C-alpha positions in Angstrom: 102.4 130.1 142.7 99.3 128.9 144.3 101.0 125.8 145.8 103.9 128.1 147.0 101.4 130.3 148.8 99.6 127.2 150.3 102.9 125.9 151.7 103.6 129.4 153.2 100.3 129.4 154.9 100.7 125.8 156.2 104.2 126.8 157.6 102.6 129.7 159.4 104.5 132.4 157.5 101.5 134.3 156.0 97.9 135.2 157.0 99.1 135.6 160.7 99.5 139.4 160.9 99.2 140.5 164.4 97.1 143.8 163.8 94.8 142.0 161.3 94.3 139.2 163.7 93.6 141.5 166.6 90.9 143.3 164.5 89.3 140.1 163.5 89.4 138.4 166.9 88.0 141.5 168.6 85.2 141.5 166.2 84.3 138.0 167.2 84.3 139.1 170.9 82.0 142.2 170.4 79.9 140.8 167.7 79.4 137.2 168.8 75.5 137.5 169.4 74.0 136.0 166.3 70.6 137.7 167.2 72.0 141.2 166.9 71.9 142.8 163.6 74.5 145.4 164.5 76.7 142.8 166.1 76.6 140.6 162.9 77.2 143.7 160.8 80.1 144.8 163.1 81.6 141.4 163.0 81.5 141.0 159.2 82.9 144.4 158.7 85.7 144.1 161.1 86.8 140.7 160.0 87.1 142.0 156.4 89.0 145.0 157.8 91.4 142.5 159.6 91.9 140.5 156.4 92.6 143.6 154.3 94.9 145.1 157.0 97.0 141.8 156.9 97.7 141.9 153.2 100.6 144.2 153.2 102.1 142.2 156.0 101.7 138.9 154.0 103.3 140.6 150.9 106.3 141.6 153.1 106.7 138.1 154.6 106.5 136.6 151.0 109.3 138.9 149.8 111.3 138.1 153.1 110.8 134.4 152.5 112.1 134.6 148.8 115.0 136.7 149.9 115.9 134.1 152.8 115.6 131.3 150.3 117.9 132.9 147.8 120.5 133.6 150.6 120.2 130.0 152.0 120.7 128.5 148.6 124.0 130.3 148.3 125.1 129.4 151.9 124.0 125.6 151.7 124.2 124.6 147.9 123.9 121.0 148.9 120.6 121.3 150.8 117.4 120.0 149.1 114.6 122.5 147.8 112.4 121.4 150.7 115.0 122.0 153.4 115.8 125.5 152.0 112.0 126.2 152.0 111.6 125.1 155.6 114.8 127.0 156.9 113.5 130.1 155.2 110.1 129.7 156.7 111.4 129.2 160.1 113.6 132.3 160.0 110.9 134.5 158.5 108.4 133.3 161.2 111.0 133.7 164.0 112.2 137.2 163.0 109.1 138.9 161.7 105.9 139.6 164.1 103.6 136.5 163.7 100.4 136.0 165.5 100.5 132.3 165.2 103.6 131.8 167.3 102.8 134.3 170.1 102.1 132.9 173.7 98.5 131.8 174.2 98.2 133.9 177.4 99.4 137.1 175.5 96.9 136.4 172.6 94.1 136.2 175.1 95.2 139.4 176.7 95.1 141.1 173.2 91.4 140.7 173.1 90.7 143.2 175.8 89.3 146.1 174.0 91.1 148.8 176.1 94.8 149.4 177.1 97.9 148.6 175.2 97.9 145.4 173.1 100.3 143.1 174.7 101.2 141.4 171.4 103.3 144.2 170.1 105.9 144.5 172.8 106.1 140.6 173.3 106.5 140.1 169.5 109.2 142.8 169.3 111.1 141.2 172.1 110.8 137.7 170.6 111.8 138.9 167.1 114.7 141.0 168.3 116.0 138.1 170.2 115.7 135.7 167.3 117.4 138.2 164.9 120.4 138.4 167.2 120.4 134.6 167.6 120.4 133.8 163.9 123.0 136.4 163.3 125.5 135.2 166.0 124.7 131.5 165.0 125.4 132.1 161.3 128.6 134.0 162.3 130.0 131.3 164.7 128.9 128.3 162.5 130.2 129.9 159.3 133.6 130.4 160.9 133.7 127.1 162.4 132.7 125.2 159.2 134.6 127.5 156.9 131.4 128.7 155.3 132.3 132.3 154.4 129.0 133.1 152.9 127.1 132.0 156.1 129.5 134.0 158.3 129.3 137.1 156.0 125.4 136.9 156.2 125.4 136.6 159.8 127.7 139.6 160.2 125.5 141.6 157.8 122.4 140.8 159.8 124.2 141.7 163.1 125.4 145.0 161.8 121.9 145.8 160.4 120.4 144.9 163.6 122.8 147.2 165.6 122.1 150.2 163.2 118.4 149.7 163.6 118.6 149.7 167.5 121.3 152.5 167.7 120.8 154.5 164.5 117.9 156.7 165.6 119.5 157.7 168.9 122.9 158.5 167.1 121.1 160.6 164.4 119.1 162.6 167.0 122.3 163.3 169.1 124.4 164.5 166.1 121.5 166.6 164.8 120.9 168.2 168.1 124.6 169.0 168.7 124.8 170.7 165.2 122.0 172.9 166.3 123.7 173.8 169.6 121.2 172.0 171.8 122.9 170.8 174.9 122.1 168.0 177.4 120.9 170.6 179.8 118.5 172.0 177.3 117.0 168.5 176.6 116.6 167.9 180.4 114.7 171.3 180.7 112.4 170.3 177.8 111.9 166.8 179.4 111.1 168.3 182.7 108.4 170.5 181.2 106.8 167.7 178.9 103.8 165.9 180.1 104.1 162.4 181.7 103.6 160.5 178.4 106.3 162.5 176.7 109.0 162.3 179.2 112.2 160.4 178.2 111.4 160.8 174.4 114.1 160.7 171.9 113.5 164.2 170.4 115.0 165.5 167.2 115.2 169.4 167.3 114.3 171.2 164.1 116.0 174.4 165.3 118.0 175.6 168.3 116.8 177.5 171.3 116.1 181.2 170.3 115.2 184.0 172.7 112.4 186.3 171.5 112.1 190.0 172.0 109.7 189.3 174.9 112.3 187.2 176.7 110.6 183.9 175.9 112.8 181.1 174.7 111.5 179.1 171.7 112.5 175.9 169.8 110.9 173.2 167.6 111.4 169.5 167.8 109.7 166.2 166.8 
């Protein structure tokens, strides 16, 4: 088990959680003065917080790697154990947010202690692109080589990716229609919303109801 975890760390699969790394690196920026007692205390505390925050991410990547290896063994029974490990590591690294493979420029921007962290949108874009790439590659290669298991796995990944992208929108639309909420209603709510809330995908909890005083009420999230 220790050897396995060591290989995962060497391959850049674990210990590269985005949020944990941000916490630890920002601690180095703010607390880099060795003469400052508060600076050193802050640095030590936040580095430990970063390591702790990254543990759930490491666990999820560990599980994802084991799942990928099991699937790859089924798809490529003639591949060696090391080949399966490397393919699984590459897939997990490419399809899950990983600090180590982010652009150096974006990593530097993430150290700025204000504003939106640039790592999140760039990593979501990178992983989404790679999920689609692996899915399409598995489908096309599986069909071309007659590898039914590879084609099926690629199709499964592609469907799951589509549901993830379109599922929330479809659910909110069906829910809102069942409550009698029209597109005109949502446009009115959107127009009255603050700037940061405009264009949100709202799920209404109840339809529009007019009170005795003439006010119209509804609830949504």
